[in-house]
N, C-alpha and C positions, 0 to 999 in steps of 0.2 A: 522390463520397461513399461511403464504405465502410460506412456504417451505414444502418439503415432510414431511410425519409423520413417517420417520424411526428413530429408537431409536439410530442408530449409524451413523458415517460419511460414509455410503455407496455410494460411486460416481457412481456405477452402476445403481442406482436409480436417474432417473432424478429429478431434482428440479424445482418446479414451481417458476416462477418469474414474476414481473411486473416491468415495466419501472417507477416506482412511480414519478420521476422527471418530466416526461412529462404528467402526470395527475393531478397535484396538482397547485391551483393558487399561485401566489406571496405571498399572505397574509397568507398562510398556511405554508411558509418556514420558518417563524420566529421560532429559537429554543432558548428557555430559556437559560440565561446565565449559569445556573447551569448545564444545559446539556453539554454545552462545557467545563466547568470546569470538569465534570465528565469524558467525553471523553479524555481529555487531561491526567487526571489522570491513566485511565485505559490504554491509550498508553504508559505512563511510566511504568506501572505494567508489561506490555507485554515484552517491550524493556529489562526490568530488567533481563529477563530469560537469555538473552544472552549478554555477555559482549562487543560483538563486535558491537551491534545495539543499544545501550542505547538511541541514539538520533534519531533513524529512524522513528519512527512514528511522532515526532515532526517536523522533515524536510519534510516528505511527506506532511503533513498537511500544512505547510508553502509554499510549492512549489505549491500544488494544489490550494490553494486560489489565488497566484499570477497568475496562469495559467488561472484559470475561469475568473478572472477579464481581463486579457488580451484578452479573447475571446469574451468580451463584456456581460458577464453574470451579473445579478444583484448582488449586496452586499449580499443580503439575500441568494441567490442561491450559490454565492461563500463560505458564512458560512457554508452552510449545507455541500458542497463538503469538506470544511476545517474539519469540525467534523468526516466526514466519513474517511478523511485521517488519523486522529489520531486512528481510532478504525479499520483500514483495516486488521490488523493482529491480530485481537482480537482471531481468532480461531487458532493461534499458542499456545494458552494455553492447547491445547490438543495434541501439538507436543512434544514428549519427548526431554528434553535437550540434551541428547547424540546425538540426530540426528541433532538438530539446530547448534551445534558446532562441529559436526564432520569434521576434517581437510582433510579427504580423500574422494574419490568418494562414493557416496550413492548407496546402492543396490536398485533394484526395488522395493523391498517392502518399503524400507526408502522413496523413492520418491513418492510413493503411500500415504504415511502418510502424507508427506509435502503437497500434492496435495489436502487433505481434508480441509485445514485451511480456504478458503473462506466459503464453507458450514457451517463448524462449527461456524465461526465468525458470519455469517447471523443468524444462529439459536440462537446464544446467544443473540443478540440484538432484534430479532424480538418480543419478548414479549412486548416490549416498543412500544405502537402505534405511538408515535411521530418518532420514527425511520422508520417505515414503511411509515407513511403519507408524509414525507419529501424525501423519496427515499433513505436514509442513508443504509437501509438494502439491498437493490438492488445494491448499489454501492460496499458493502463489498462483496457480492456474487459474483459480475462480475469482480472484479479489476484484474483478471489474464486471462480474455478472450482477444484474439487477435483480431486486426481488419480484419484479414485475414480468422478468423473462427478457427484457430488451438489452441486456447487456453482451458482453463476449468474453471469451470466444465462443462458447457453446450454446448460448441463449438459455441458459438454466434458469429457473425461477423457484421461488419460495424455499423449502427446506431441502430441495434437490441440490441447492447450493451448499458447500460445507459452512458449518456454523462459523468456524474460524474465519472463512472468507468474508462472511456477512459483517462480521466484527471489524475486520480490517478495512472493509468499504467504508465503513463510517469514519474510522480512524484516519484514513487515507484522505478522504474529502475534507475533513475537517483541517488537517494540516495543511492541504494544498490552498484551501481557500485562505488561511491565515497568512501564509507567505506571499511576499512580493513575488511576482513572475515577470518576465520580460513584456508580456503582453497585458499586464493589469496590475493595479495596486492590489496589497492584501487587504482582506476584510476585517474589520473589527470582531471581536469574539461573538458579540451578541447577534450579528448579522449572519456570521457562519453557523450560529446556533439555529436562528430561525429557518435557514435554508435547509439543514439537515432535517428538522421537524416538519417542513412543508413536504419533503421528499419521502416521508414516512409511508410506508406501503406501496410506494411506486419503485423508487431507487433502493430503498433501505428496508431491512427487515424491521416492523414494528418493534419488536421485543428488544432489539438493540438500540433502537432510537428512544425507547423508554428508559433503557439504563443509562444512555448518554443524557438525556435531561435529568435524570437523578443525581449525576455525578458532575454536571457542568461546572457547578462553582468550583469544585476541586481543580478540574481541568482548566478553568479559567484564570485561576491562581498560577497554576503551573506555567502557562504560556506568558502571562504577565510579568512573571518572575524571570523568564528567559529573555523577555524583551528589555527589561530593566537592566539585566546583566550584559546587555549588549550583544546577546548570542555569540559569547566567546567561542571561537571556531576551531577545534581541535583538527580539522581538515585543512586548516587555511594552509599548511605547508605543502599540501597537495594540490590546493586550488588557489593560486596567486591571485585570482580575480574575485575571490569569494566575497571581498566587501563591496563589490561593483556590480549590484544587481538593481539597475534602474529602468522600471518600466517604460516603454517607448510609446508615444501617441500612435493612434491608428490601429493598434493590436486588437484582435477580435476577442470576445469573452469565449473561453473555452470552459466546457464542463470540467469538473474536478477530475483530474486524470492521474493526480498524484505525482 
C-alpha cells in the first residue's frame, strides 16, 4: 500500500507517495486495453453523479493525452496519463451529491470534504498493482497539487509533483472552466486559456502551460465541435437530469476543482 493506513479520508494524516512515473521503464508503461476501457467506464460513472460534469473525465483524459504528446512524451506514457485523466476524480464517489451540486458557497466543512477526493481516489485504485507501477495512483493523488506548493493534499511543489499530475491539473482546470456548473456559467475558451496562462508558474507547471498554448487551437476546435454536437451524452441513461444544469444566482466563484 503506497498511502497511509488510515481508515478514513483524514487529510491531517500525511500521505506517503512515490513518483512512480519516474521509476518505471518504458516497457512497464503498457496498459492492457481492458484497463483503459474500465477507466473510461469508471470515469463515466463518477461524472454521472453530477449532471453538470457528465463529460468532464473524458475531456480531462483527452486533453491530458494531447498535452503529454505535445511535451514530447512517448505514446505509452501519454496513454498512462490518459487513463489517469479518466480516473482523476474517482474519489468524488465519497463526496455527497448535495455538496457536488450545491449552487451557493461551500462551508469550511464542505470544502474539507471536497479536498479529500484525491486521497480517496488514490486509495480506491491502489490495490491494482498496475496502477501503482505505471504511476496512475500517484497522478490521482497529486492532481490538485500546485506548482508553487499551495495545493493539496501534501503541499508538493515543482518537480516533486508527478509530471502526469501536473499535466492533468491543467486539463482538469480547462474542462472545469469551460463547463457550466451550478454556481457559475461556463467560460468561453479564450477566457479559460487566458486564466491558465495567468496561473503559469503559480498553479501550473510552466512547461505544461507552454504545451497548452501551443496546441490550444486544436483543443478549442475539439470543444467547439462538442458544443455544436450538443454534447450528446452517453451517460444520460445513468443521469436522467443530465440536461438540467442551470447555474443559480448567488453562487460563489470556486477555483477550478474539476
